[in-house]
C-alpha positions in Angstrom: -15.3 0.4 -1.9 -15.1 4.2 -1.9 -17.3 5.6 0.8 -17.6 2.2 2.5 -16.3 1.1 5.9 -12.9 -0.4 5.5 -12.7 -4.0 6.7 -10.4 -4.3 9.7 -7.3 -6.4 9.3 -4.1 -7.4 11.1 -0.9 -8.3 9.2 2.7 -9.0 10.1 4.8 -5.9 9.4 8.5 -5.1 9.0 10.5 -3.9 12.0 9.1 -6.9 14.0 5.7 -5.2 14.3 2.1 -6.3 13.7 -0.1 -3.8 12.0 -3.8 -3.6 12.8 -6.0 -1.1 10.9 -8.3 -0.3 13.8 -5.3 0.9 15.8 -4.1 3.3 13.1 -5.9 6.4 14.6 -5.0 8.6 11.7 -5.6 8.8 8.0 -3.9 5.9 6.3 -2.5 5.4 2.8 -2.4 1.8 1.8 -0.7 1.0 -1.5 -0.9 -2.6 -2.8 2.0 -3.5 -5.1 2.8 -6.7 -7.1 6.3 -7.6 -5.9 9.4 -6.4 -4.1 12.5 -5.5 -6.1 10.7 -5.1 -9.4 11.1 -1.8 -11.4 7.6 -0.4 -11.1 7.3 -1.4 -7.4 10.7 0.1 -6.6 9.7 3.4 -8.3 6.4 3.5 -6.6 7.9 2.8 -3.1 10.6 5.4 -3.7 7.9 8.0 -4.6 6.0 7.4 -1.4 9.4 7.4 0.5 10.3 10.8 -1.0 7.0 12.3 0.0 6.7 10.6 3.3 7.5 13.7 5.4 4.8 15.5 3.6 2.3 12.7 4.2 3.1 12.7 7.9 2.9 16.5 8.0 -0.6 16.1 6.6 -1.4 13.7 9.5 -1.3 10.5 7.5 0.6 7.2 7.7 1.7 5.1 4.7 2.0 1.3 4.4 2.7 -0.9 1.5 1.2 -4.4 1.1 2.2 -7.2 -1.2 2.2 -11.0 -1.1 6.0 -11.2 -0.5 7.5 -12.6 2.7 8.5 -10.5 5.7 12.2 -11.4 4.9 11.8 -10.1 1.3 10.0 -6.9 2.7 12.8 -6.3 5.2 15.4 -6.5 2.5 13.4 -4.3 0.1 12.7 -1.7 2.9 16.4 -1.6 3.9 17.6 -1.3 0.3 15.3 1.6 -0.4 15.6 3.1 3.1 11.8 3.2 3.4 10.6 5.1 6.5 7.3 3.3 6.6 6.3 -0.4 7.2 5.6 -3.0 4.6 2.9 -5.6 5.4 3.1 -9.2 4.3 -0.1 -10.7 3.0 1.1 -14.1 1.9 -2.3 -15.7 2.4 -4.0 -12.9 0.3 -6.6 -12.3 3.0 -6.3 -8.5 2.8 -5.7 -8.5 -1.0 -9.0 -10.3 -1.4 -10.9 -8.0 1.0 -9.8 -5.1 -1.2 -10.3 -7.1 -4.4 -6.8 -6.3 -5.8 -6.0 -9.8 -7.1 -6.5 -9.9 -10.8 -5.5 -12.0 -13.9 -2.8 -10.0 -15.7 -0.8 -10.6 -18.9 2.9 -11.1 -18.2 5.1 -11.8 -21.2 2.1 -13.2 -23.1 0.9 -15.4 -20.3 -2.1 -15.0 -18.0 -0.9 -14.8 -14.4 -2.7 -14.1 -11.1 -1.3 -11.1 -9.3 -1.9 -7.8 -7.5 -3.3 -5.0 -9.5 -1.4 -1.9 -8.4 -3.9 0.0 -6.2 -4.0 2.6 -3.5 -6.6 3.3 -0.8 -6.9 6.2 1.6 -8.7 5.3 4.8 -10.0 8.3 6.9 -9.9 8.6 10.7 -13.4 7.0 10.9 -12.2 3.9 9.1 -13.9 4.6 5.8 -12.4 4.3 2.4 -12.2 8.0 1.4 -10.6 7.4 -2.0 -9.4 4.5 -4.1 -7.2 4.3 -7.2 -7.0 1.0 -9.2 -4.8 0.1 -12.1 -2.3 2.7 -11.0 0.4 4.1 -13.2 3.4 5.0 -11.1 4.5 8.4 -12.5 2.8 11.2 -10.5 0.7 8.8 -8.5 2.2 9.5 -5.0 1.8 13.2 -5.6 -1.9 12.7 -6.5 -2.5 10.7 -3.4 -0.7 13.4 -1.3 -2.8 16.1 -2.8 -6.0 14.2 -1.8 -4.7 13.5 1.7 -4.2 17.2 2.2 -7.9 17.7 1.6 -9.0 15.5 4.5 
């Protein structure tokens, strides 16, 4: 996807909002994560939270996407005091557009889920950079360093 036009989408968001990519108007960091309230996803969300002021100072917005419900997202956002919106993709429409749904091994069983992935969308709506199969430690810092180059 890197270098390609990002497919437009609209999803329900926390705080009673609806998010539409075409209306972003600034560089956007989209991180796809498997599930609210799991250790890796909690750590990843907190890392983006802790660097959020630096992302906004660099002119970018951050959103997280998973297949969880809005109610689950609202609780997760409140618990972690996240300053950005979480988007609910329960129908997997956006997950499929970004090809982040994969078969994964979970406790010895094959399960279908989101591969932890991050995309930076530039102001022209193109995928400026993508990371797939993300390992959480140091990832938010790496994304921020890239955003500062835009």
